[in-house]
C-alpha positions, -999 to +999 in steps of 0.1 A: -431-106-380-400-085-377-374-090-404-338-096-394-310-096-420-274-105-420-249-110-449-215-126-447-188-122-474-169-153-486-136-135-483-120-163-463-130-191-439-155-185-411-140-182-377-149-187-341-155-150-339-181-153-367-198-181-348-199-165-314-205-129-325-230-134-353-242-169-363-251-182-328-271-151-319-289-152-353-297-189-348-310-183-313-334-156-326-344-171-359-377-185-347-388-152-333-379-132-365-382-135-402-345-141-404-327-139-438-290-147-441-271-142-473-237-152-487-225-119-501-204-131-530-207-098-548-189-081-519-159-103-525-153-088-559-142-053-547-106-064-549-087-088-572-101-123-568-097-158-582-131-169-597-126-206-588-117-197-552-147-174-549-170-202-560-154-226-535-156-202-506-191-193-515-201-230-513-182-236-481-199-206-464-233-217-477-229-251-462-215-238-429-245-215-424-266-246-424-242-265-402-243-236-376-280-242-371-296-216-394-320-242-409-350-220-398-338-190-417-342-179-453-308-186-468-296-172-501-266-163-523-266-126-530-258-128-567-287-151-574-311-123-563-307-098-592-325-070-574-293-065-552-274-053-583-303-033-598-310-013-566-273-005-561-272+018-592-304+035-582-290+043-548-258+055-563-279+082-579-287+093-543-253+088-527-225+114-530-188+110-536-180+129-505-197+105-481-184+075-499-149+088-497-152+091-460-160+054-456-133+037-434-130+006-457-121+028-487-097+048-467-079+017-455-079-005-486-082+018-515-071+054-511-034+047-508-033+023-538-022+034-572-052+017-588-084+009-570-116-008-583-146+015-585-166-012-568-145-007-536-155+029-536-192+022-542-193-010-520-212+007-492-240+015-516-242-022-525-245-029-488-272-004-485-291-020-513-287-054-496-303-040-465-330-018-479-343-045-503-353-067-474-367-039-454-355-052-420-364-033-389-331-044-373-297-051-387-273-069-363-238-057-371-203-055-355-188-021-346-166-022-377-197-022-399-217+004-380-206+032-403-220+014-434-254+008-418-255+045-407-249+054-444-278+031-453-300+050-429-288+083-444-295+071-480-330+058-471-339+090-453-326+111-482-345+090-508-377+092-488-375+130-484-368+135-521-391+109-537-416+098-511-418+073-482-407+042-500-378+027-480-378+013-445-351+030-423-335+002-403-323+002-367-287-007-359-283-036-334-249-045-320-249-079-302-238-073-266-223-108-259-194-123-279-196-095-305-158-090-308-136-121-305-100-110-308-071-125-327-052-149-303-018-135-316-030-099-318-055-095-290-062-058-298-074-068-333-106-085-342-104-122-353-108-120-391-117-146-417-098-126-443-064-131-427-040-149-451-021-181-443+010-162-431-010-145-403-036-170-394-019-183-362-043-163-340-075-172-360-095-202-350-116-213-380-148-233-377-133-262-396-100-264-377-095-299-363-089-302-325-051-305-329-050-272-348-072-255-322-050-268-294-019-255-311-033-220-318-047-216-282-014-229-268+004-201-287-021-174-277-005-142-264-009-137-226+017-116-207+046-120-182+024-117-151+028-148-128+011-135-097-017-151-078-042-130-097-026-134-131-057-149-146-080-119-146-100-097-170-084-063-178-088-052-214-063-023-210-034-041-195-041-078-202-058-079-236-046-115-244-058-130-211-090-110-212-097-124-247-091-160-236-115-155-206-142-140-228-138-169-254-140-194-225-172-179-212-188-175-246-181-212-253-199-222-221-168-228-200-159-213-166-127-198-152-136-208-116-105-223-100-082-214-130-051-197-117-024-203-143-022-195-180-016-232-188-048-241-171-066-213-188-055-223-222-065-259-216-099-248-205-103-226-235-092-254-258-116-279-244-145-254-246-137-243-281-134-279-294-167-288-277-184-259-295-169-267-329-175-304-328-212-304-336-207-278-364-180-299-380-200-331-378-230-314-394-208-299-420-195-333-430-231-346-432-242-318-454-212-322-478-225-357-484-260-343-492-254-316-518-289-319-532-303-309-498-281-279-496-290-268-531-327-272-524-325-251-492-308-223-511-331-225-541-361-221-519-345-192-500-335-174-532-369-178-548-385-162-517-359-134-517-367-127-553-404-125-544-400-102-514-374-078-530-392-073-563-419-050-549-393-029-531-373-025-563-405-017-583-416+009-558-381+026-560-383+026-598-417+042-598-407+068-573-377+078-594-399+081-625-387+049-643 
């Protein structure tokens, strides 16, 4: 069975964009693939962090993955599978400083800072280790992460040429539908779970209550067009309206008969609340059953330790260790 892998960083609270762009497609395909989904807590340590907050967000994300219907997947927390850290150093011996310095994330978050953690510079190698350990044939990824997966492919191919055909070179798969839900306040920017409280007005989180969803959608950016065809999709000239229309359709709603922005926002609110309601109900049930959550992740982590150990061992042998 083909392996499908996805990791999410507990750098904030999961959003509607995460659900529509990544989690729902993963859940829909999990029966047809050997699907493994990880909480990438090590990824959250590339910048200054609060340990207690990291633990809390890791737990919230772990529970939400189950609440989003990924019961049929192998679920794990990255740091509990030691091979992820071990393979990272071995791949750092294959990567070059030049290619890591060209990574967009380092350019945006680290290069201009007076002091940057080395882990931010080498983070793409950790991501490559995550992927190559599980030997997936496909890696579903948003456009903003494509560069990292391309680096993974480069490292795997370089390793195989130098030391033998050990690593599986994965295929990049970008989901076509709902892959990029945009911020409601900044519709040219992807909705992000890492946005702080001061800028979260355009971010719909999975645990936002209906009243909060209603307020955020009501304040969503549209434009000054009041013509008969104001409610139409046009990413270049009407990014806010286009985003609302795409969210509406992705949530199972329809814009048929919708001619005003007020009606559009009401339809979007109703559709989003309907999608979030079962997730929030299941999340509450799981919070009341912590032993069940722990058991699911314990099983998943044990399986991940078993399947990654041979890959790590093969890399070590190929390197002469």
